C-alpha positions as CSV (number, residue, x, y, z in Angstrom):
1,M,44.6,-28.0,11.0
2,K,43.7,-31.2,13.1
3,K,41.9,-29.0,15.7
4,G,39.6,-27.6,13.0
5,I,38.5,-30.6,11.6
6,L,38.0,-32.1,15.5
7,I,35.8,-29.1,16.3
8,L,34.1,-29.4,13.1
9,A,33.8,-33.3,13.7
10,G,32.4,-32.1,17.3
11,I,29.7,-29.6,16.0
12,F,28.7,-32.2,13.5
13,A,27.9,-34.8,15.7
14,M,26.1,-32.5,18.2
15,T,23.9,-31.6,15.5
16,I,23.2,-35.1,14.5
17,V,22.2,-35.9,18.1
18,S,20.3,-32.7,18.8
19,C,18.2,-33.3,15.9
20,K,16.7,-36.8,16.8
21,D,13.3,-35.5,18.4
22,N,10.6,-35.7,16.0
23,A,9.0,-32.5,15.5
24,T,5.4,-33.7,15.1
25,K,4.6,-35.7,18.4
26,K,5.1,-31.7,20.0
27,V,2.1,-30.3,18.1
28,N,-0.7,-30.0,20.6
29,E,-3.8,-31.6,18.3
30,E,-6.2,-29.5,20.7
31,N,-4.2,-26.1,19.4
32,V,-4.6,-27.3,15.8
33,E,-8.6,-28.1,16.1
34,I,-8.8,-24.1,17.6
35,A,-6.7,-22.8,14.9
36,A,-8.8,-24.2,12.3
37,E,-12.1,-23.3,13.8
38,R,-10.2,-19.5,14.0
39,D,-9.2,-19.5,10.4
40,A,-12.9,-20.4,9.5
41,K,-14.3,-17.8,11.5
42,N,-12.0,-15.1,9.5
43,T,-13.9,-15.0,6.5
44,E,-15.6,-12.2,6.6
45,F,-13.6,-8.9,5.7
46,P,-14.4,-5.3,5.2
47,V,-14.8,-4.0,1.7
48,M,-14.2,-0.4,0.5
49,T,-16.8,0.6,-1.8
50,F,-15.6,3.7,-3.6
51,A,-18.0,6.1,-5.1
52,E,-15.4,6.7,-7.8
53,I,-12.1,4.8,-8.4
54,E,-10.4,7.6,-11.0
55,H,-10.8,11.1,-11.3
56,D,-9.6,13.3,-14.0
57,F,-8.8,16.8,-13.6
58,G,-8.8,17.7,-17.1
59,T,-6.1,20.7,-18.5
60,I,-4.1,22.5,-15.4
61,N,-1.0,24.7,-15.8
62,E,2.5,23.0,-14.4
63,G,3.1,24.4,-11.0
64,D,-0.5,23.9,-9.8
65,V,-1.5,22.0,-6.8
66,V,-4.7,20.1,-7.3
67,E,-6.6,18.0,-4.9
68,H,-9.6,15.7,-4.9
69,T,-11.8,13.9,-2.1
70,F,-12.4,10.1,-2.9
71,S,-15.5,9.1,-0.7
72,F,-15.9,5.4,0.1
73,T,-18.1,3.1,2.2
74,N,-17.3,0.3,4.2
75,T,-19.8,-2.2,2.6
76,G,-18.2,-5.1,4.6
77,K,-19.3,-6.8,8.0
78,T,-16.3,-5.9,10.0
79,P,-14.2,-2.7,10.5
80,L,-12.2,-1.2,7.9
81,V,-8.7,-0.1,9.1
82,I,-6.6,1.8,6.6
83,V,-2.9,0.8,7.6
84,N,-1.2,3.0,5.0
85,A,-1.7,4.8,1.3
86,K,1.1,5.9,-0.8
87,G,1.4,7.7,-3.9
88,S,3.0,6.6,-7.1
89,C,5.5,9.2,-6.8
90,G,6.0,12.2,-4.3
91,C,3.9,14.4,-6.4
92,T,0.8,12.6,-5.0
93,V,0.3,12.8,-1.5
94,P,-2.9,11.0,-0.1
95,S,-4.7,11.9,3.7
96,Y,-6.2,9.1,5.0
97,P,-8.5,8.2,8.1
98,T,-6.5,6.7,11.1
99,E,-9.7,5.7,12.8
100,P,-11.3,2.2,11.8
101,I,-14.6,2.6,9.9
102,A,-17.4,0.6,10.9
103,P,-19.5,-1.5,9.0
104,G,-21.8,0.6,6.6
105,A,-19.8,4.1,7.6
106,T,-18.5,5.9,5.2
107,G,-14.7,7.6,5.2
108,E,-13.3,10.2,2.8
109,M,-9.5,10.2,1.3
110,L,-8.0,13.3,0.1
111,V,-5.5,13.3,-2.5
112,K,-3.1,16.2,-3.5
113,F,-1.2,16.5,-6.9
114,N,1.6,19.1,-7.2
115,S,2.0,19.4,-11.0
116,S,5.3,21.4,-11.1
117,G,8.0,19.5,-13.2
118,K,4.9,17.1,-14.4
119,P,4.4,18.6,-18.0
120,N,1.9,16.6,-20.3
121,Q,-0.1,13.6,-19.7
122,Q,0.1,12.6,-16.0
123,N,-1.5,9.4,-14.2
124,K,-0.8,8.6,-10.9
125,T,-2.1,5.9,-8.6
126,V,-2.7,5.8,-4.8
127,T,-2.3,2.2,-3.3
128,I,-4.1,2.0,-0.1
129,T,-3.2,-1.0,2.2
130,A,-6.1,-1.9,4.7
131,N,-7.7,-5.1,6.3
132,T,-9.6,-5.7,3.3
133,E,-9.6,-9.2,1.5
134,T,-6.9,-8.4,-1.1
135,G,-5.2,-6.4,1.3
136,K,-4.5,-3.4,-1.2
137,E,-6.8,-1.1,-3.1
138,V,-5.7,1.6,-5.8
139,I,-7.5,4.5,-7.0
140,K,-6.3,6.9,-9.7
141,I,-6.1,10.5,-10.7
142,K,-5.0,12.0,-14.1
143,A,-4.3,15.2,-15.4
144,L,-3.4,16.8,-18.8
145,V,-0.4,19.5,-17.6
146,T,0.4,22.5,-19.8
147,P,3.9,23.5,-19.3
148,K,5.2,26.6,-18.4
149,A,6.4,29.1,-21.2
150,Q,10.2,28.7,-21.7
151,P,12.5,31.7,-21.7
152,V,13.7,32.0,-25.2
153,S,17.9,31.9,-24.9
154,G,20.2,34.1,-26.6
155,T,20.4,37.8,-26.7
156,P,17.8,40.3,-27.9
157,V,18.5,41.6,-31.5
158,S,19.5,45.7,-31.4
159,E,18.6,47.5,-34.6
């Protein structure tokens, strides 16, 4: 027990002694100025401007796989880099360009929707992670899925 207390007291004393340096004295003022200038210049971001942000597939049959291409333009002043695009569920799969989109250039994002097991009204989103000012952009799809006819249970009646 005495050894445990002695060890803890030694660790405590070393902690107090090792923290006596003032961290603010270690900051290089020149580095602070360089960082401030760099941050001031980073106010220009790419902008994803979509021709449409929502697409309605209308009425489709359960089991249909439909797709739509969303077109967009980089209306910002720096290259647009899409890092990721993810559907709100596994039935919604986006494909996106992996190369940077130059300012003024256009790109396309293909979104596929698999309606298997998804009867009734469906509203899905695709969240795009990119180097835009907000960092996230969202596009939407929707469809009215007509359910498959269900087999009637039971045995047929013989006459």
